[in-house]
N, C-alpha and C positions, 0 to 999 in steps of 0.2 A: 522516444517510442519508435518502433519500426513500423507500426500499422495502427492508425488511429482507431479504426473500428474495433480491433481486438483489444486495444488498451481501454477504450471506453467500455466495452462490454465487461471486462473483467472487474474494472473498479465499480462500476455501477452494480452489477449483478451479483458479483462475489464479495465485494468490499463494502456494499452499501453506501458508496459516494454518490453525489448528485452533481449534475452539470452546473457550473457556474456561468451565469450570464445567458443571454439568447443569441449571441453571435456564433456562427460556425466557420471559423477561419480555416483555410486550407493548411494543413500541416501544423495545427496548434489546437491544444485541447486544455480546458480549465475545468478543473474538478475540485469539490469541496466535501469536507465531512466535519461536522461540528464547526469549530473554529479554525480550521486550517483549510488551506488551498494548495493543490499541486498543479502547476502549469507545465505541459508537456510540449516538446516540439519535435517534429518529425526528424528522424534520422534513420532513413531507410537502410544504409549501409552498416548500421550498427552490427557487430558480431556479438550476439547475446552471451556466447561463451567467454568473452573477454571484458564484458561490461563489469564495471566496478562502482556503478551508481548506487547510492544509498541515501536514505532519509530516515530520520528519527521522527515519530509521530506520537505526541503526548495525548492520551486519551482519558476520558472519564469512564468508570465502570469496566475496566478492562476484562474482568472475569466473563461478563456477560457477552462483550463484544467477541472474545475468543470462543466462547461456546457457540455463538452464532456461526462463526467460520467453520468450526468442527461440524456442526449440524448440516451445513452446506457443502461438506467435504472439500473445503479449501485446503490445499496443500500447505502445511506448515514447514518451515525450514527444518531439516533433520537435526540441526544443532540449535534450533531456536524453540523449543516448546515453552510454554508459560511458565515462568519461574521467577521467584524473588532473587534479585542480585544483591550482591554486598554493598552497593552504593545506593540502597534504598528505593530502587525501582522494582516494579513487577514487569516483566517484559516478555514478548515473544516476537518472532521474525517470520518472514516468508519472502518469496521471490515472486515478483510479477512476471508477466509473460516475456519481458525484455531482460530479465535476471537483474532488475533492481531490487536491491535488499531493502525491505521495509521493516523497521523495527518499531513496534508499538509499545509504549510504556506508560505507566502510572506511578506517580510518587506514593510511597506506602509509609514514609516516615512521619 
């Protein structure tokens, strides 16, 4: 993350994550959603245009989660709308403020 407050706001207010723990460390952020946690560290010099960070997050009830993001007008990746993939997953993708690719998936097999 380049900016802790920007990252925090995006994940909490747009993606419905919550903060994990009560400690507020400089340059470090811990967030969770359902059974997953993402830990961020500050990298102020990150060039978001060259960032290739990515994470795959398995969720339950992907349809409802996807619709909640659409209702909030969260930008979905142009190549990543919700769709069933040949490998038995229903997935969609988006980019966070630092251009980390977040792919959310649910097993449909």
